[in-house]
N, C-alpha and C positions, 0 to 999 in steps of 0.2 A: 611412731614410737610404740604403738600398741603391739605390733608383731615382734618386738624385741623384749617383751616381758613374758615371764613364765606364769602359767596358770591364770591367765587374764580372766577376770570376771566383772560383769557389769555391777556397779554398786546399786543396791536396792534402796531407794530413798524412803522416807516416811512422810506422813502428813505434815509433821513439824519441820523436817529437813528434807525437802524434795531434792532429787538429783538435778541440780540446776546447771551443771557444767559437763554433762555426759560423763560423769566420773566412772572410772573402772579401776580395779585394783589388780596388781600382779606382784611378781617377786623377781629379784635378781640375787643369785647366790654367788658369794665371793669365796676365795680361798682363805683369806686372812681376816676379813672384817665381819663375817657372819652373813646372815640372810636378810636382805633388805625388802621390806614391803614398800611398794611404789604405788602411789595414787596418781592416776593419769586423768587430767581434766582438760577440757577445751576452753581456751580463753577467747572471748569475743574480741574482735579487732578494735584497737584503740586503747588509750590509757584508762578510760572510764570502765570499759568492759573488763579489762584486766584487773582493775582495782576490785570490782565487784566479785569477779570469779576467784581471785586470790583470797579475798577476805572470807568468802563463803567456804572455800577449801580449808583455810586455817581453822575456822570455827567448827567445821564438821569433823576434820581428821586430826587436828593438832599436829601437823608435820614438824619434824625437826629441821627440815630444809625445804625451801621452795627453789625449784630449778626450772627456768624458762628454756624451752627447747623449740627451735623452729628456724625461720629464715630471716635474713637481713640483707640490706643493700650496702654494697661496698662504698666507702669513702676514700680509703687509702689506696693509691694506685698500684701498690704491690700485691693487692689481693686479687684473686681470680675466682670465677664461679666454681663452687664446690669446696672452697677453703672453709675452715672452721675458725670462728672468732669466739673467744672466751672473755667475758667482761671482767675487767679489773675494777672499773667503776662505771656508773651510768650517769649521764648528764641529761636533765630535763630541759631541753633546749628552747621550749616555748615560753618559759617564764623569763620576763625581762621588762624593759622599759621602752616605750615609743617616744622618742624625743629627737626629731630630725632624722628619723630612721629607727629601726628596731635594734636594741642592744640586749642580748641575753644576759641573765644573771650568772656571774662566774661561780657563785657558791651553791648553785642548785644541783648538787651531785650526791650520789649515794655509793658507798664502797661495796663491791661484791666480795664474796668470801675469799680471803687472801690465800688460804691453804689450797683451795681448788685452783685458783689462778696460778699459784706457784708450781703446782704439779703439772698444769697444762703447758707451762713453758718448757718442760722437759720431754714432752711427748714425742716430738719429731726426732730427738736425739736418742731416746732410750726405748721407745715403743713404736717404731714405725710399722711394726707388724699389725697394728690395728687396721690398716688399710686392707689386709687380706680378708677381712670380714665383709667388705663392701662388695656385694654381688651385683648391684644395679649399675648399668652402664650410663655414662653421661649422654645427654641428648645429642643425637646425630653421630654417636660413636666417637666423639671428640676425646682424645687421650688426655686425662687429667691425673694429677697426683696431689690430692688435697694436703694442705699443710695446716698446722694449728698455730694461731696467732693470738696473743693476749694483749689487751689494751682497753682504752675507753671507748664506750659506745653511746651514741646519742639516741634519745627516745622522745617521741612526741606524736601527736595525732595526725600530722600532715603526711601525705604521700610525697616524699621528696623525689622529684624526677628531673630536676634541673639544678645543677650545682652552682650556676652563676646567677640564679634568680635572686633578686634583691631581698626576698623574704628569708632565704636560707644562707646567703653569703656571709652575713654577720656571725653565724654560728661557726663556720669554718675559720673565720678570722679569730674568734675567741678561743677555739679549741682546735688548732691545726693538726693535732695528733690523733683525732678521732679515726677509729678503724671503720665503723659502719653505723648505719642508722636503722631503727626499727620502731614499732608503734605500741608496744605493750609494757615494756619494762618499767616505765615510770609509774604506771598505775599499780603494778605489782609491788614496787618498793614502798609506795604510799600505804598499801594495805599492810605490809610487814611492819612499817613504822607504827601504824595504828595498833597492830597486835602487840608490839613491844610495850606500848603505853598501857596495854591491858594485861601486862605480865605474861604474855605468851611469846616466848622467845623462839624465833624462827630464823634460820640462816637464809641467805639468798645468793644465787649464782645464775648466770645465763650463758647458754651455749647455742650459737646460731650458725647455720650454714649459709654461705654467701650464694645468693640466687641471681643477683643482677647488680647493676651499677647505675646510679642516677646519671641521666644523659646530659651532655652539653648541648646547647642550642644548635651547634654546628653539626651534630651527629643526626643521622636518620633514625627515626623511631623504629625500634624492633617490633616484630610481630608479637601479638599477645600470646599466641600458641607457644612461641619459643620461650618466652618468659615463664609461662606456666610449667613447661617441661623442666626448666632449670630449677624452679621452686620445688618441684617434687623431688628432684635429684638432691638438691641442697638439704632438704628436710630429712631425707634418708641418710645422708652422710652424717648429719648432726645426731640422729638417733643411734646410728652405729657407734659413733664416738662416745656418746653418753653411756651406752651399755658397756663398752670396753673400759671406760674410766671408772665406773662403779665397780666392775668386776676386779680390776687390777690395782687401782691407785686411789680409790676413794679414801679421803683422810680421816674418816670417822667410822666408829664401830656401829653396827646395827643395834637396835634396842634389844636388850637381853643377851647380847653377845658376851662371850667369856664366862 
């Protein structure tokens, strides 16, 4: 994401507020919504790391919006590597009850920003030109045409690599329409909920590039190098899309705009 920001500068922390998340700041200028200051931070893997990083970012910078950008594993069979998923809501799938097997709690969910989700549903129909900004080739030169899909995404600390494993199968039974799974969003939304309780109102959205798919037991394990290559490609696709979205269709004005 860093190379897609203008005038990127490393944030200089202080003794009281050290730079705990490798924060850097930059800008994205739009035609109709003003000039947005963007704070880029590195979230540690897992929900706890994301909670701490998001909370620290909110306390130091007071952002109007938190946007998680990165990669995710596909759950919906219609998704391919390189596709973009935009969260409509996030399910914390690890919360539940163990009673003759694990049963996730159906109410443990958090809505993402509805305006951003609504705009993302029109991307492929109205703004397919965003793909022209993608200069990186897919691994192995495989021809891909990324699409943007909006829907629910699961979040938890486990690396999900087997869709039929008894630990994760109840999640798919509970939420059969899940698009993807990742490991940071639930920590981020818990930090945002905490901020709201402290009267710091921050929006939330998540945009992820599909980098792989949890494997079935009957499938051969793919090589780690192949997965790493697709993760780099998927992260780049997500970053390109985020820059395009903010430049063209971001539903909010920048601070001081107008």
